[in-house]
Legacy VTK file of the C-alpha trace (Angstrom):
# vtk DataFile Version 3.0
C-alpha trace
ASCII
DATASET POLYDATA
POINTS 223 float
0.000 0.000 0.000
1.342 3.383 -0.997
2.287 5.748 1.791
0.075 8.825 2.096
2.330 11.766 1.310
-0.328 14.472 1.649
0.442 17.288 4.073
-1.809 18.589 6.807
-2.063 22.346 7.155
-1.753 23.557 10.732
-4.238 26.413 10.567
-4.329 28.889 13.414
-7.644 30.288 14.626
-8.555 33.895 13.852
-9.578 34.535 17.452
-8.564 37.439 19.655
-5.463 36.965 21.785
-4.927 40.406 23.306
-6.189 43.960 22.874
-4.736 47.282 23.988
-6.339 50.719 24.003
-4.306 53.858 24.651
-6.157 56.959 25.826
-5.415 60.664 25.979
-3.017 62.605 28.170
-2.647 66.377 28.553
-0.281 66.448 25.590
0.072 64.638 22.282
0.158 61.020 23.450
-0.933 58.626 20.668
-4.590 57.580 21.006
-5.302 54.231 19.386
-6.477 50.654 19.796
-4.729 47.462 18.710
-5.769 43.800 18.598
-3.539 40.764 18.071
-5.156 37.495 16.924
-3.995 33.918 17.447
-3.250 33.533 13.727
-0.772 36.422 13.871
-3.066 39.032 12.342
-2.924 42.434 14.005
-5.349 45.321 13.584
-4.768 48.962 14.487
-7.101 51.951 14.684
-5.339 55.308 15.000
-7.530 58.038 16.502
-5.244 61.024 17.225
-1.549 61.894 17.345
-0.664 58.778 15.333
1.275 58.594 12.100
-1.358 56.146 10.843
-5.009 57.172 11.055
-8.013 54.873 11.007
-8.082 51.124 10.405
-4.850 49.311 9.489
-3.850 45.658 9.333
-0.537 43.785 9.608
0.847 40.267 10.002
3.163 39.258 12.827
6.049 36.926 12.128
6.020 33.528 13.845
8.658 34.837 16.274
6.619 37.952 17.115
3.473 35.883 17.629
5.255 33.406 19.896
6.709 36.309 21.886
3.252 37.768 22.517
1.741 34.379 23.348
4.498 33.739 25.900
4.029 37.175 27.466
0.254 36.674 27.636
0.776 33.312 29.363
2.850 35.064 32.057
0.140 37.609 32.855
-1.785 36.818 36.029
-4.967 38.534 34.842
-7.268 36.925 37.417
-5.282 38.489 40.254
-5.133 42.018 38.825
-7.850 44.540 39.681
-10.024 45.748 36.814
-8.804 49.307 37.489
-5.497 50.402 39.009
-6.163 53.728 40.689
-3.843 56.621 39.881
-3.424 60.080 41.372
-1.559 61.373 38.299
-4.190 62.365 35.699
-1.674 63.540 33.085
-0.537 59.984 32.246
-2.205 58.381 29.201
-4.609 55.603 30.077
-3.891 52.024 29.037
-6.372 49.185 28.891
-5.261 45.631 28.157
-7.728 42.797 27.544
-6.646 39.151 27.363
-8.898 36.556 25.717
-9.154 32.887 26.690
-9.872 29.913 24.432
-13.300 29.492 26.049
-14.310 32.986 24.907
-13.928 34.688 28.260
-11.880 37.870 28.654
-10.356 39.952 31.438
-9.368 43.614 31.248
-7.121 45.849 33.325
-7.108 49.664 33.075
-4.430 51.984 34.454
-2.557 55.246 34.036
0.509 54.385 36.107
1.515 51.911 38.797
0.789 48.753 36.793
2.715 45.533 37.553
5.939 45.215 35.571
4.622 42.448 33.329
1.628 44.582 32.274
3.839 47.594 31.614
6.237 45.451 29.577
3.325 44.084 27.560
2.124 47.610 26.736
5.654 48.564 25.635
5.872 45.486 23.383
2.522 46.230 21.736
3.389 49.897 21.303
6.599 48.828 19.568
4.438 46.829 17.150
2.575 50.081 16.422
5.836 51.605 15.273
7.584 48.618 13.670
5.014 46.406 11.925
4.348 46.762 8.211
0.884 48.266 8.597
-1.368 48.653 5.588
-4.611 50.594 5.326
-7.507 48.207 5.877
-9.729 49.313 3.004
-12.374 46.725 3.914
-12.915 48.201 7.394
-16.068 50.306 7.865
-15.669 54.055 8.266
-16.782 55.744 11.509
-20.510 56.395 11.715
-21.594 59.590 9.968
-18.441 59.878 7.844
-18.875 61.547 4.455
-16.549 59.241 2.570
-15.419 61.673 -0.145
-14.849 64.733 2.060
-11.916 65.686 4.264
-11.346 68.730 6.450
-7.786 70.051 6.281
-6.019 72.770 8.183
-3.144 73.870 5.998
-0.012 75.519 7.283
0.146 79.304 7.221
0.781 80.661 3.754
-0.215 77.466 1.895
-2.656 78.144 -0.935
-5.537 75.642 -0.905
-5.957 75.575 -4.681
-2.238 75.007 -5.291
-2.180 72.319 -2.615
-5.049 70.445 -4.269
-3.176 70.366 -7.588
-0.547 68.087 -6.022
-3.259 65.423 -5.703
-5.050 65.877 -9.021
-4.661 62.127 -9.587
-7.385 61.710 -6.931
-9.471 64.706 -8.109
-8.809 66.544 -4.862
-10.680 69.860 -4.924
-11.076 72.573 -2.328
-14.770 73.371 -1.815
-14.941 76.088 0.818
-13.082 77.635 3.717
-14.533 76.419 7.015
-12.814 78.747 9.483
-11.921 82.190 8.097
-8.285 83.266 8.457
-7.267 79.835 9.814
-6.587 78.167 6.420
-9.097 75.441 7.383
-10.801 73.983 4.313
-13.300 71.401 3.142
-11.903 69.237 0.321
-13.531 66.588 -1.846
-11.882 63.702 -3.717
-12.829 60.772 -5.935
-13.316 57.514 -4.000
-13.206 55.583 -7.290
-9.527 56.532 -7.562
-8.472 56.091 -3.921
-10.137 54.752 -0.790
-11.237 57.148 1.927
-8.762 55.845 4.504
-5.861 55.897 2.058
-6.630 59.526 1.210
-6.885 60.473 4.875
-3.495 58.926 5.640
-1.773 60.562 2.673
-3.080 64.005 3.614
-2.566 63.488 7.342
1.155 62.962 6.698
1.521 65.685 4.064
4.181 68.263 4.919
1.871 71.234 4.331
-0.993 69.903 6.493
-1.445 70.706 10.178
-4.587 68.646 10.767
-6.730 66.230 8.737
-10.024 64.524 9.527
-13.084 63.185 7.758
-16.053 65.474 7.365
-19.119 64.074 9.116
-22.859 64.481 8.791
-24.462 66.727 11.379
-26.523 64.840 13.924
-30.240 65.491 13.745
-31.650 66.761 17.043
-35.212 66.423 18.219
LINES 1 224
223 0 1 2 3 4 5 6 7 8 9 10 11 12 13 14 15 16 17 18 19 20 21 22 23 24 25 26 27 28 29 30 31 32 33 34 35 36 37 38 39 40 41 42 43 44 45 46 47 48 49 50 51 52 53 54 55 56 57 58 59 60 61 62 63 64 65 66 67 68 69 70 71 72 73 74 75 76 77 78 79 80 81 82 83 84 85 86 87 88 89 90 91 92 93 94 95 96 97 98 99 100 101 102 103 104 105 106 107 108 109 110 111 112 113 114 115 116 117 118 119 120 121 122 123 124 125 126 127 128 129 130 131 132 133 134 135 136 137 138 139 140 141 142 143 144 145 146 147 148 149 150 151 152 153 154 155 156 157 158 159 160 161 162 163 164 165 166 167 168 169 170 171 172 173 174 175 176 177 178 179 180 181 182 183 184 185 186 187 188 189 190 191 192 193 194 195 196 197 198 199 200 201 202 203 204 205 206 207 208 209 210 211 212 213 214 215 216 217 218 219 220 221 222
């Protein structure tokens, strides 16, 4: 009888392993959330003061995934309080959530004074934010109320909005109107058939002549 030479693929589950959310401080601390999955997928959502804005996705190497899994195994989540009290409000908040195979999860929130292993975990994940090969996740939904073809830009002093738009004519970027007089704060439109909304936001967010970039949003209807 012939020997079966077929190979068996060792597939890893796309289930959450660990999440981290970083909150605001009194300065420009990065505000974002990150999730690492058991198959090595990582997702990132940059909110403010991040080089990358909105939903991004990356793949950990086997070494990086094993490192995180080992660090998670060393965390004694059941013996940590859900909130570590802090008397220093200026520190950015950190929330780490670990997920078990049975679907349960445990979270710990702190500003400072966390056990060393929790602090080291937050440093490791934050290093992933800086070092992984993140790509815009074009399949991720935009925030509720986002007008997908409109971006608000504050340009640096002296930058002409019309001239600035010409640099991105490949995406049909057009200035529509000035939002805040004398602040060089403009509403721009672009063609989502030529570039995705998140890709456009990230390009403009990192443009040398831009001070601030964000999606335009629909006004909420009030009763």
